C-alpha atoms as one frame of an Amber mdcrd trajectory, in Angstrom:
protein
 152.729 123.813  50.428 152.310 121.973  53.731 155.759 123.169  54.828 154.856
 126.772  53.958 151.627 126.603  55.982 153.504 124.947  58.855 155.983 127.800
  58.970 153.153 130.347  58.901 151.514 128.591  61.858 154.794 128.544  63.782
 155.300 132.220  62.959 151.877 133.116  64.358 152.862 131.606  67.700 156.055
 133.667  67.852 154.230 136.713  66.516 151.717 136.536  69.358 154.567 137.004
  71.831 156.058 139.873  69.834 152.638 141.527  69.654 152.038 141.154  73.418
 155.361 142.799  74.279 154.861 145.424  71.560 151.524 146.283  73.186 153.406
 146.876  76.439 155.813 149.218  74.636 152.887 151.084  73.060 151.112 151.469
  76.417 154.210 153.028  77.979 154.817 155.293  74.990 151.203 156.459  74.828
 151.052 157.191  78.549 154.416 158.907  79.026 156.108 159.340  75.648 158.906
 156.970  76.693 160.353 154.008  74.811 161.009 151.460  77.549 164.123 149.551
  76.510 163.905 147.628  79.806 160.473 146.135  79.030 161.972 142.759  78.155
 164.048 142.610  81.338 160.999 143.410  83.452 159.273 140.497  81.711 162.268
 138.254  82.363 162.257 138.970  86.100 158.484 138.419  86.215 158.933 135.032
  84.565 161.529 134.092  87.166 158.896 135.010  89.734 156.542 132.518  88.089
 159.297 129.893  88.185 159.929 130.484  91.888 156.234 130.108  92.707 155.925
 126.942  90.608 159.032 125.490  92.271 157.371 125.730  95.691 154.185 124.058
  94.499 151.969 126.713  92.921 149.896 125.911  89.843 151.392 127.578  86.755
 148.275 129.675  86.071 147.987 130.817  89.681 151.700 131.630  89.688 151.248
 133.698  86.524 148.256 135.538  87.997 150.296 136.477  91.074 153.242 137.517
  88.893 150.948 139.744  86.818 149.719 141.495  89.973 153.237 141.960  91.356
 154.439 143.160  87.935 151.650 145.740  87.844 152.729 147.103  91.219 156.397
 147.057  90.175 155.682 148.892  86.929 153.579 151.525  88.694 156.257 151.901
  91.372 158.973 152.276  88.727 157.053 155.121  87.092 156.514 156.870  90.420
 159.982 156.267  91.827 162.191 156.804  88.763 160.537 157.835  85.499 158.613
 160.717  87.037 161.736 162.417  88.384 163.720 162.209  85.131 163.860 165.594
  83.338 161.679 165.560  80.209 163.303 168.426  78.332 166.018 166.278  76.742
 165.012 162.943  75.157 168.627 161.775  75.298 168.472 161.775  79.104 165.491
 159.423  79.074 167.175 157.116  76.546 170.260 156.882  78.763 168.088 156.174
  81.815 166.205 153.402  79.976 169.436 151.779  78.764 170.819 151.988  82.298
 167.636 150.403  83.657 167.933 147.607  81.088 171.520 146.927  82.143 170.631
 147.047  85.852 167.710 144.626  85.576 169.697 142.230  83.403 172.546 142.274
  85.933 170.090 141.612  88.760 168.738 138.625  86.843 172.247 137.230  86.335
 173.187 137.867  89.959 170.091 136.217  91.401 169.583 133.325  89.002 172.923
 132.910  87.166 172.940 131.985  83.478 171.846 128.373  83.918 168.758 127.625
  81.791 165.692 126.534  83.727 162.572 124.810  82.505 159.130 126.218  83.262
 155.950 124.188  82.699 153.883 125.252  79.717 150.681 127.178  80.265 148.981
 124.899  77.766 148.445 121.136  77.395 151.037 119.047  75.574 149.866 117.886
  72.156 148.743 119.146  68.781 146.075 119.075  66.121 146.914 117.745  62.660
 144.990 119.156  59.710 145.891 117.984  56.185 149.472 117.266  57.207 149.914
 120.561  59.075 150.701 120.224  62.790 149.180 122.921  65.012 150.617 122.642
  68.543 148.354 123.467  71.466 150.906 125.970  72.746 150.714 127.902  69.454
 146.918 127.916  69.645 147.192 129.005  73.262 149.559 131.874  72.445 147.260
 133.189  69.703 144.209 132.805  71.963 146.003 134.635  74.796 146.811 137.529
  72.475 143.160 137.629  71.380 141.966 137.767  75.001 144.480 140.522  75.809
 143.407 142.519  72.761 139.698 142.264  73.563 140.376 143.087  77.214 142.373
 146.215  76.344 139.743 147.291  73.815 137.017 146.967  76.450 139.158 148.785
  79.022 139.962 151.743  76.791 136.509 152.113  75.274 134.045 151.150  77.987
 135.536 152.089  81.375 136.273 155.397  83.110 139.815 154.233  83.774 140.405
 153.476  80.112 138.932 156.765  78.946 141.134 158.563  81.461 144.203 156.731
  80.182 143.313 157.717  76.619 142.821 161.345  77.624 146.176 161.493  79.402
 147.853 159.814  76.436 146.410 162.410  74.067 147.326 165.455  76.164 148.595
 165.273  79.720 148.253 168.997  80.387 144.647 169.078  79.192 143.959 166.067
  81.396 145.251 167.983  84.405 143.053 170.961  83.558 140.060 168.635  83.276
 140.673 167.372  86.798 141.975 163.916  85.886 144.405 162.244  88.333 147.161
 162.248  85.720 149.889 161.073  88.115 147.881 158.011  89.072 146.910 157.292
  85.471 150.525 157.441  84.292 151.463 154.906  86.970 148.563 152.664  85.891
 149.799 152.781  82.285 153.246 151.567  83.329 151.672 148.941  85.556 149.547
 147.566  82.713 152.606 147.412  80.471 154.581 145.473  83.088 151.666 143.036
  83.468 151.612 142.430  79.721 155.349 141.803  79.857 154.843 139.117  82.511
 152.360 137.347  80.242 154.734 137.624  77.278 157.560 136.083  79.318 155.409
 133.111  80.315 154.401 132.638  76.665 158.072 132.520  75.648 158.772 129.580
  77.959 155.475 127.919  76.976 156.631 127.831  73.348 159.679 125.775  74.268
 162.455 128.182  75.254 164.328 127.774  78.525 164.182 130.442  81.194 167.420
 132.423  81.416 168.391 136.091  81.870 169.016 136.731  78.153 165.852 135.067
  76.857 163.861 138.270  76.249 166.441 140.171  74.182 165.417 138.681  70.791
 161.752 139.109  71.734 162.353 142.757  72.658 164.056 143.438  69.318 161.104
 141.948  67.426 158.657 143.802  69.688 160.467 147.098  69.046 160.283 146.417
  65.319 156.561 145.591  65.657 155.849 148.824  67.511 157.899 150.767  64.954
 156.164 149.147  61.994 152.665 149.414  63.427 153.175 152.816  65.032 154.197
 153.516  68.622 150.831 155.120  69.348 148.723 152.336  67.796 147.769 149.202
  69.786 146.143 147.730  66.667 149.333 148.372  64.733 151.380 146.567  67.394
 149.162 143.486  67.115 149.087 143.366  63.325 152.797 144.108  62.939 153.771
 141.625  65.657 151.914 138.788  63.957 153.247 139.831  60.542 156.852 139.927
  61.745 156.448 136.583  63.452 155.315 135.002  60.193 157.945 136.873  58.171
 160.707 135.785  60.533 159.604 132.152  60.335 159.451 132.202  56.524 162.723
 134.058  56.025 164.736 131.854  58.387 163.191 128.804  56.722 163.591 129.779
  53.072 166.660 132.048  53.021 169.611 129.744  53.802 172.275 132.382  54.453
 170.134 134.006  57.168 168.888 130.977  59.103 168.632 131.287  62.861 172.064
 132.901  63.281 171.036 136.118  61.491 167.348 136.037  62.419 167.631 139.291
  64.404 168.690 141.051  61.205 165.058 140.845  60.033 163.520 143.161  62.679
 166.529 145.500  62.601 166.163 145.971  58.837 162.418 146.489  59.272 163.032
 149.241  61.845 165.558 150.992  59.624 163.308 150.906  56.558 160.218 152.077
  58.447 162.047 154.924  60.184 163.321 156.143  56.827 160.139 155.657  54.783
 157.270 156.120  57.264 158.452 157.163  60.738 154.904 157.170  62.176 154.413
 153.507  61.220 151.639 151.944  59.186 148.893 152.668  61.728 150.450 155.542
  63.670 149.185 159.103  63.554 151.338 161.807  62.028 151.782 164.805  64.335
 152.548 168.273  63.042 154.764 170.376  65.283 155.296 174.114  64.831 158.895
 175.116  64.352
């Protein structure tokens, strides 16, 4: 029983990262109807920014704060400089652009930083709490707490600020937002900026939970985040959080108790989840079903 609980605890730490990146995917999708396949690579480059700042003497939290600000500006600039000019009539065009952006950013990461793994200090103190034989690391507690703070912050933003209400209005209907006098162009850029900022936080959480910093580190996280957004619903922030935590726990339990999967086939779990959800409930568990006239 202690081993089962331990694996659940470990899964919650991983799930917090999946949920944070899934929230970024949901923000982009709600604001512009785009699935950003490059979200993980944006997070990877942001994390390298944190590493560079720490290497010249910055405190890890200050470095992360600066990286979040720069990521916001980069995400907003990406929306204004690239996404906005891509034709929206054909979804295939946008998919190709996003895959190309993923490849470009990954290549930039390899070119600038090579493939050598680098260590980044954890955001949280070293140590753990032991309860009835179950070890709860501080970094796992920190990851869950960070997700909670992000969730409360986004809830407050979207429900109690003019900016958040404007973002919600644009997400619901961009054309109606324009007719109502909302600065839709600016709001779309803000949505992408917020998503990039969340990605920077997710990247720092990945290294805080023990992984080394390298250009390919966010690919498994992106796959799980995509599965979380698919399961929860691409238009549901709550769904992204719940599904991210659930998939984190499920991944930990399956790799621990199903020998033939282990860590080598761990990415099969989110892929299977995406396939099943798309076949059985395409809108996700918390997503809204939209009726379109033929």
